[in-house]
N, C-alpha and C positions, 0 to 999 in steps of 0.2 A: 590413228597412225603411231601413236606412242605406244599402245598396247601392242600392235603387232610388232613393232621393232624391239619391244621388251620380250616378247614370245620368242622371236627369231634368235635373240641374244641367249636366251635360256636354252633353247634347242642346240644351238652352236656349242655352248659350253658343254651341255650333256653329251654331245657327240665327241667332243675333245676328251671328257671324262673316261669314257668306255675304251679308249684306245691304250695300248700297251706296246709303243713303238720301241724300236732300237736306234742306234746312231752309230756313227764311225768316230773313232778317236779315244782318247784317254782323258780329255776333259769335255764338259758339256758343250757343244755348240750354241751359238747365239740363238740360232732359231728354235732350239729345244727348249732353252731357258725362257724365251718369249712365249712359246706355246704353254709351257707349265704356268706361266703367270696368266694366261688367258683361261685355263681351265684344265688343261692336261693333268690328270691326277696319278698317273703311272708311267713308268719308264722300264724297259728291259735291257738287261746288261747280257754282254756275251764275252768270249774270251778275247776277242779284239780290244775289248774296253778295259782290260786289266793288265797290270804289270807288276803289281805289289800290294799288299794290305794297306800300306801307307797311301799309295796311290789312289786306291780304291776308296778309302775313307775320305779323302779330299774331294774325289768326284762325287760322293754322295752328298758330301756338306755343301758342295757348289750348287747342287741341285736343290737343297733345302733352303738355300737363300731365297728361292722364289716361292716356295711352298713347303712348310715345315712338316707336313704331313704326306708328302709324296709318296707314293708307293714305289719302291726300287726292287725289282724283280730280277730273279737270276734262276738259271737252270743249272743248279748245283746239286746232283745227285750223289756226288761222291762215286768212287770207283771209276768205271771208264768214262762216265760224262761229268767232267769238272770244267768249271770256268775259273774258280778261284785259283786253281794250280794248272792252268791249261799247258804251261810251257815246261812243267817238270813232273806232272803225274799227282794223283791224289794222295793225300796222307790217310784216306780213309778207303777200306774196301767197300765194293758196291753192294747192292742188294742180295745178290746170290750168294756171295761170301757169308752175308749176316744170315740168310736162310739156312746155308749149310750148318753153321754152328747151332742155329735154333736156340738161341737165349735171348728172350725178349727184353730181359734187362740189359743185355749188351747192345741190342739194337737201339733201345731207348737212350742209352748212354752215347752211343756213337752219333745219334742225330741230335742229341743235346749239345755235344761238343762242337758239331758242325754248326749248328744254330748259333752257339756263341761266337764263333769265328765270324759268321755273316754279320750278326748284330754289331760286332765291334767295328766292322768296316761300313756299317749303315745300311746293309741290305735286309729289308724287312719282309719279303714275300719270296719264297723258294717254290719254284715249279717242281716239286717233288713231295712225297715218293711215287715211284711207279707202283700201283697196285695191280698190276696186270699178272694173271696166272699164266705161266709160260707153258701152256698146254702142248703148243706145237714147237717141238725142238728144233725146227728148221726155219723158224721165225727170224727174218733177216735183221730186225730192227729192235726186239725186246731183249731176248736172251739173258745175259747176265745182269740187266736192268731189272729183272723180275727177282721177288724173293724165292721163286721156285715153281714147280708144277703142281704142287699140292695146294688146293684151294685154301684150306684152313690155316696151313702154315703161312701163307702169303697173307692171309686176313689178320692173324695175330701179330705179324711183324709189320704190316702197314700201321695198324693202329699204334703200336709201340712207336713206330718212326714219327707219327704225327704227334703223339704225346711229347716226344723228346724235343722235336724241332719247336714246338709251340711254347715249350716250358722256357726255352730261351727267348721268348718274345717275337719270333720269326714266324709268320703265316704259313702253313703248309698249303700245297697246291696238290691234291692227290689225283693221280692220272693213270691211263687215258681212258675216261669213261665212254661206253659201258666195259671196256675190257679190249686191249689190243694183242693178248697172247696168243689167240689162235689163229693168226694171220700169216701169210706166206708172202705178202707183198709189203714193202717199205712205202708208207704214205707220204714220205718226201718224193716219192717218184710216181705214185700211181695211187689209185683209190682201192684199198683193200675190202675184202668181202668176207663176212663170217657166216656161214651157212650151219646154223645150229638152231634147235628148237628153244622155246621159251622155257621149258624145264631145265634145259642144259644151262641156259643163261642164268636162270635163278639159282641154281646149285653151284655154279663155277664162277663165272665172270663177276657177278654182282656181289657176292660175299664179301670180298675185301673192301669194296666201296661202302657197303653197309657197315663194315667194321670202321672205317675212316670217319663216316658221318657219326657214329656212335662216340668215337674219340673226339669229335668236335672239330674236325678238319675245317679250316676257314675258308678253303677255295677247292674246287674240283675242276680239273681241265678235261674238256671234251676231247674224243678221238675223231679223226678223219676216216671213219670206217663205215661200210654199209653193212647194216645188220637187218637183213630182210624180215626176220621174224618179229622185229619191232617197227620197222619202217621199210618199206619195200623199195621206197624211190629216193629217199634223201639220206646222206650219211649223218652220222649222229650228230656233228657240230651243227647242221642246219635243220635238225628234225625237231619239231615241237612235240611229236609223241615220245622222243627219248629225252630231251632236257626238261620240258615242262611235265609231260604226262608221267614218264618214269621217275626221273631224278626229283624233280620238286614235288609231284603228286604222290605216287607209290612209295618212294623212298623217304619222303618229308624233309629233304634237303632245302635249308634256307639260306646257305652262305653264297658266296661269290662263284659264279660259273665263268671259266676263262677258256677261250678255245685254244686249241694247238695252233702253231705258226700258220697264219692265212696264206703265206705265199708258197706253201708246200703244195706240191703239184696235184694232190688229190682234191684241193679246193681251187686253187689258181688255175689249174689246167681244165677244169670243168665248169666251174662257175665264174671264175674271176674274182680277184680280191675285193672289189667294190660291191659286186652283187651278192657275194658270199657273206660279207660282213653284214650287210642289211638282213639277209636270211637268216643268220646266226643270232643277231639281236632279236629278230621276230620270234624265233624259235624258243628263246628263253636264255641265251647267252647274255652275260653282262660286261665282258671285257673281250676286247679283240686284241689278240696277240700277233703282233707282225714285227718284224726288224731283224729276224735271223739272216734273211737274204735281201730284204728291201729296208734300207736304213736311211732314208733322207726326209727332208721336210715335205718334198713333193708327195710322198707316199702318205704322210699323216694328213695333209690337205685333202688327197684324193678321197681318202676314207671318210674323214670328216664331212665333207661335201656331199659324199654319197648317202650318209646317213641323213643329213639336213634335207637333202632333196627328197629321200624316201618318206620322212615326216610330211613334208609339204604336199607330196603326191598322194598321200594316204596309204602307201605301201607298207609303212612302219608307223603303227599308233605311237603318238607323242607319249602317251602314258608308259608304254612298254620302254622307250628309251629313257624317261626319266626313272622309271623304277631301276633299270641297269645301272644308271649312273648313281643312284642313290645307293646302291650296293657297293658300288666301287668306293664311294666316300665313306661309307660305315666301315670298310675294312681298313681304309686308310686312317679312321679316326681310332679304330682298335689298336693298330701297330704304334701309333702315337702314344697312346696310354699303356701300351703293354708293359708289364714289369717282369722281368725274367725271375722264375722261381729260384728261391735260395739254394744254393748247392752245398751239400755238406762239406765240412773243413777236410781240405786234401783231395776233393772228389774231382777237380779238374785235372784230367788225365791226357796230357799232350801226346802221350803214346798209345792212347787207346785204340787208334786206328791199326797200328802195327800189332798190337795185342790181338785184335779181332783178326786181322789177315793171317796170323800165325795159327790161330785157332781153326781157321777155315782150310787149311792145307790139307789135302788128303795124299798119302803118299803109298806108292806100291813098290817094292823092291827096297834095296838097302845099300847100292853099291855107291862109291865116291869116285871122282875123276883121280886118275893117278898124278896128273900133272894140271897145270893150269889149262883149262879147256878152251875149245872153240865154241862159241855161242852162235848158232845159225837160226835166225828168226825168219820163219816161212810167214810172210806178211800179206794177209788177205787185205782187199779194198775196204778201208773203214765206213762204216755207215755215217750218215751226215749228222745224226745226233751225237755220235761220239766225236767225230772230226778226225782228221789225219794229222793235226798239228801237235796232238799231246804225244809224248813218248811212251813206250810200253815195252814191256820184256824184262829180261833178267840181266842183260849184259853188263849195264853200268853197275848194278848192285853187287853182281858176282865180281866184277873186276876190284871192287873194294876189298873183297874178302880174300880172293885168290889172285894177287897181283901177276900180271902177265897173261891174264885172259884176254883172247882176240874175239873179235866178233864180226858178222856180216848179215846184211839183210837180203833176203831171197824173195823177190815177188812171185807172183802167179805165173806158172809155166816153168819155174825151176825145177831141177830134180835133184836125186841123191848125188848123182855124179858131179854136179855143180858145188854141193856142200863139201863132198870128200875131197875135192880139189883144192877147195880153200883151206879145209882144216888140216891137210897133211896128216901127221901122225898123232895129233892131238884128239883126247876124247871129244865127242860132239855132244854138245847140249841143244837139242833141237825144241825150239819154242814155238808153239802153234797157238791159234785162237779159233775155236769152233772147227776143228779138223773133220768132224763128221759132216759138214756142210761143203767142204772143198775137197773133191776127189784128188785133186793134184797133190794136196797136203798128205792125204792118207797113203797114197802111192810112194811119195817120197819118204815118208816115215818108215813104211814096210821095207823099203830098199835099204835105207840107212841101217835100221836094226839087223838086217839079213848080213850086210856087210860089216857092220862093227857092232857086236852084240852088247858092247858096253855103253852104247849110246844112252844120254839121259833125255827123256822126253818131259817137257813142261806144258801141259795145257792150261792156257789162260782164258779159255772161254767157256762155252758148256761142256762140260766133260761127259760127252756122249760115246765118244768112240772107245774101243776096248784100250786098255792100259797097253802101251808098247815100251820096250826097252828095259835096260837093266835097273833103271829107277825111273818110275813115273810119278810126276807130281802134278796134281790137280789144284790150282789155286782158287778157282770159281770167280775170276775176275782179272783184270790187266792193270789195275792201278799201281802206282809206285809202291806202296806198302806190300800189295801181292807179290810183286817181283823181289822185293826184299825178303819176304818169308820164304819164297822158293829158293832164293839163293843162299839162304842160311842153311837149308835143308841139303843142298847140294856141296856146300863146303863143310858141311858137318859142325856147324857152331850152334 
């Protein structure tokens, strides 16, 4: 009886150890602290948990009162996907801007500075970078989160990003394995499918992940995508062929495998999060990410109990769960002992993000507004990874440089007439995001330019549509510094 109780306690602690849950609020709730004390080894943070660097540092310190090596994870890609600066926009450009510059030293330095800021706040695991090759320009969820459509460019910048982030003592989590770039469905809403052959996967999707592994990435995040050439029945997150056979076996990866959010509809809507979590661990995943949408104690207990029950029933080998928990604890131990690489004197560049954003801007034309302009933001619905709470555009930045600037936001269904009525006789600065994916935007832009040839167009997404307007600016991302870089070009400073 004593042996059975000890075994049960061990399995329960291991089941807690493999979970990476979220929570509500800006301080750790009592239930979370209690579970950390019982064996929970990781916690995921989202924008709702962060108001300032000081508050975040206090929160992570609170978590470490229960366990000094707890993994505190965050989805901080910089660029469009930011949690540290969710309310004001990121101080760093995203991957596409860095890929457009194509200076791996710059990418490494940007990631190093971002990692330094995370480490100062007590965050030690970053669910970044995205190593996806954005081969499908109509991809609704990757886009500017990718370094680009060129496989080898994506590979060299993925490696540089991993090196820079981990030089700051923060573990990188390269995602979304085996590659989410050739999808036309957002896995937050449904299960995407990539129908390419093995040769294409080897030559395109897998190359950046091989580079990340060679660079020493401490974690890899799986994608909720179906790749029939690798596994015709199960998505990558639940596939032994993909996680154990390909990632562990063929690619020789030995670090932590983390799932993408299990409450995403690609898993929750097809398998359910309890069964999905069991299948993921059985397939070779080591950590279950959940908490973007489900962020309460009941979810943690449901998943813990599902894993324990699967072990008792023989559906999940106890050794596999123990191995997964051991990998989580090993990464926690690495972060506790990690010492940031020394930086050369004077190399800490607080403005490196803006410097990178300026270098990424692509300008066509050379006109300037005659007076303080009217900024019309043609706003698509944001994907869930980016979120709709983070401000974007150029209006606020341009108003600082050209006092008197006015602005308005125009949602889907708006047209040139709506913009012109609001702008009056002011020069229009039309700001768009992925115009090539939104016919209503391209129609509005064409009509605006026809009516007002001096219109300025700022594309803050993937610059696939032809340049329009007297001045066309492609920023390769919509972070705050990308908006600032565009505003400087418009204002001529």
